[in-house]
N, C-alpha and C positions, 0 to 999 in steps of 0.2 A: 527325164518323166516321160512316159508313154502318155498318151490320153486318146481314152477310148469314145471313139464316137459312132452312131447309130449309119448302118450302112443305108438306111431309107429313115425318111420321115414324111408322114403328111399334115400339109398347109391347108387349113379351113378358112378360105377367102370370106370375109362377113363383110368385104364392103357394102353390100347391097341390100344388110339389115342394122350393125350396128353400124357401119358406116354412115349410112345415109341416115338416119333416123335424128342425129345431129343436125343435120344442116338445116339452113331456115328459110329454104325455100324450096320448092315443091322440085321434084326431078322426075317428068315425065315417064310415062310407062313404057314409051318403046327405048327411050335413054336405058331406061334400067333393063330391058330385053337385050340392050345394042350392049351393056356391060354384063351379063350372062354370058352371053353369043363369044365375047371375045376373052374372057376367060375360060371359057370352056376350050378354045382353041388356043389359048395360050397351055392349056395341057392340067388344068384345073380338074381334078376327082373328087372334091370334095366343095361346096358353096353353099353359105348360107342368104338363103335369097331374098327373106322377110320376115316382119312382123303382122304373127295372125291377133291384131289389138282393133279397141273399138278405134273408130276414127277421131273421136272428139278428143281423144286422149294422143294419138301418133296418129297425126292427119298423114304422114310422109307416106304412109301406107295404103292407103283408103284403092285403092289400086289391086292390092295384092292377091284378090280370088283371081282377077282377068290374070295378073300375073302368072300365078301356080299355073293355069290353065292354056296359058301360051307357049311356057317354056318348051324348049323341045325336050321329048321323053325317050328318044328311041337313043339316049347317048348312055355311055358308062362315068354317069356322075351321080354321084348322091346329092341331094336338096336336104337341106336345114332348113324347118321352119320355126320360131320363137311361138309356144303357144302357153300362156301363162294359167288362165282362167278356163274355169269348166265349157263358157260359152264357147272359147276360142279352140280348147277341145272338137267341141261338137260341131265347129265349122270347120275342123280339120276332117273331119268322117265323112261334111257334106261332100267335102273338095275332093276327096277320094274318090266318093260314090260317082264326080263327076270326070273321075279321069285324069285328073290332079296327080303329078307324079311328088310326093311325100316320104321321102325315105327314112329322114334322120329328126326328130319334134325333139326342140330344147324348152323342159319345161321345167316349175321348181326350183325358181330362182331364191336361193335359200343364203340369205345373207349372218356370218357369223355374231354380225354386230345388230343386236334387233332395232337401235334408233336408226341404222340403214334399210332393214326389213320393213319399218314404219314406214321411213320417208319415201321409199320405192313403192314397195307392196300392199303394206297398209294393212299387215296383218302381223303378228306376232308368231315365234319360232312355231311352237306349236301348233297355230293354223295352217301356216305353210306344210310342215310335213306331212298334217292330217289330209289337205286336198292337193298333194303332190303324188301322194300316196294312189288316191282315187286317181290323179289323171294318167301315169303309169299302168296303173289298171287298163284303163278305158283307151290305149292308146292300141298298146299290146294286143286288145281284144278287134281293134279297127283292123291289125293287122301292120301295123307300122314297125317297121323292123328293127330300129333303135332308136329309143328314150333316152336325152341323157338330162341329167339336174347340173343346174349352175349353183356352185359355191362360192361366195363372196366374200369381200370382206378379210381373208385369210391373215393378211399380214399388215393389216390397220385400215383403217375407218375415214372418210375424211368428214365423216359428221359425228362421231364417239371417239374418234383416235385410236387406242392403242385397243387389241381382242385380244384374249389368251391364244396362243396356239392349238393348245388343244381343243378346245370347243371343237376345231376345222377337220382336227383327225376322226373326234366322236361323231360329228356330221356327216364326215363321208364313209364311216360304218353303217351308220341309219341310212344313208342313200342308199345303199348296195341292199343294206336287208330288205328295205320296201320295194325293189325291185327294179330301179335304172341301170340301165346298159351300160353307160358310163357316164361320167362324171367330170364337167368343165370346173375345173379350179380357175379362180381370179382372184387379180389383185386389180381393182378398180383405181385404187389410189396412187397406183403406181411408185408404190413405197417402198417397196422388199429391196434387197441388194442380192447381187446373185449368192451372197454368204447364206443370204435367208433360203433362199428357193433351193436352194441346196441341200439343203439340211430340210427344207420341209416334206422335198420329194423322197427321199432315202426313205423317209420316216412311212410315207404314203406308201410306194412299193413295195414294203419292208411287208406293212399291211394288206395289199393287195398288189400283187406280182406283176398284172397282167396289162401291159401297156398299151394294147389298144381300148382298155377302161378307163383312161385319162385325156385329157385334153388340157392345156394349157390357154389361158386369157391376160394379155396385162396390157393395159393402158399409160403409155408411156408418156407420161406427164411429166417426170423429171430426167428422163433418156435416157433410163437405166434398164429399157425393152431389152435389147437385142441382147444385152449381158446376159438379163434373166432369161431369156428362150436359151443362150449358149449354156447356163446352169442349169438348167432344165432337162437339158440333151442330156449334159456328163450324166444325171441323176438317173437318165434312162425313160423319159418322157418322149416320146415319139409326135404326137400331134397341136397344132400352135396356130393360135386365131390370128389373122392378120386381114389389115385393108391398104388397099389403093392410096397408095400417098398420105398412107397412115392417118386417115381421115376416123371419125368416130367421136362416140362418146356418148353423155347423157342428154336423153332423148328434148330434142328443141323446144324454149319455152315461146318461140313466135315460127310462124312457118307465112311465108308471104303478107307478114305485115301484124299477121291475127297472131292475139294470145293463147297458148296451145295449153287448154284446159286443162290444171291440176297438175301441171309440167313445174311448176317456182322459180325459183333462183337455181343459178349454174353452184356446180359448189366452187368450181374454178373458175373464177375470169380471166382466163386469159384463151390465147389461138390455138395453143399446144396443150389439146386434150385425150388425139386419139388415141391406137394401137398403133402397135408398130408396123411399118411401111413394107407391104408383100413384097417391092421390089428389089429393097435392100434387104427381105432376110431369106431371100429367092438368091439373091446374088452371094451373099455371104453362106449360103450352106450350100451351093452347088461350087462356089469355090472351095471348099474343106472337103469337097470328095464324096458328101452326103446325098445321096441323089433324092431327087424332089419332082421328076419329072416336069418339071413348067418348063417353059423354056424364054430364057431371059428376056429376050428381044421384044417378044411378043408383049410380056410382060409391062416393061416400060413405056413400049407404044401403046398400051392400056393408061397410065399414068398420066400419059402427056394428054388425052384424051378424055383422062378424068376432068383436067382443069379447064377442058375449053367447057364441058357440062357443067359444071360449080362454077364456072367463072373467076377463078384465081390462082395462084399458085399452091402447091401440095408439098408438105414434106416430107421428101425424095431426095435420097443424094444422086439414088441410079436412073431414075428416069429420064432423064437429059441423053442420057448412053446412047 
């Protein structure tokens, strides 16, 4: 049986945003700049660098404005920020005016589960779509090159349970209709099997066949993330989110011992709540002959450095190599 793999894929390393938002201790600005520098040196061309959000709700990113102004600008690297609210969009505009390099903005997190949407975004579906449409237009008017939206709970919800898959197809159509350049498809429950993922993306790519319009984001809670990414590759997906050491997850509900406003209880009371490990994914993809442009050894070294930055062992099979 012939297995058709892509010649090349993109890895968006999201350690600095999704990875760090789950940390219960503040990671200093200089450490964040170090992570970015090492990712660039390892060959990553797409990095999600932080969240533009209210410090009361996501205090890990209290330094995001300074971070964006200090990140290197003369590099062939796409920087992504998360900006979900109108006020966050205004801050993007202000940072661009000050000379920050912001190439891609992730906005419009729209979960197919309304229970999840109300828990995380405090909005109904219709409110989220209406706000997202305004945000997309505002960001394009600012000159942002790429505006991406996130569709979540595609395969199930940690709060609600099962969600009809047809709703995801409908929501993806709507997201492109209101002007998004790209849709990030996500499985925050880590529940999808490789078969689920293959079937889903076969339908999605029939409806919207340009691979550049799609990325995939799995929370590897049940250990199926790597197999899920492989299934998505077989379906035609070319862009994947990963974090160093597989860190990440729900926004931390404590930071340096202080409760975080509005974060609430975690969905999963376990230590394994993160994403697919960047180091491991780079290793398997490079090993299959698919080009990533990423240096494995430099990525492993960053994995070891992240353990020192965070003060604990991380979940990666390969970073010790």
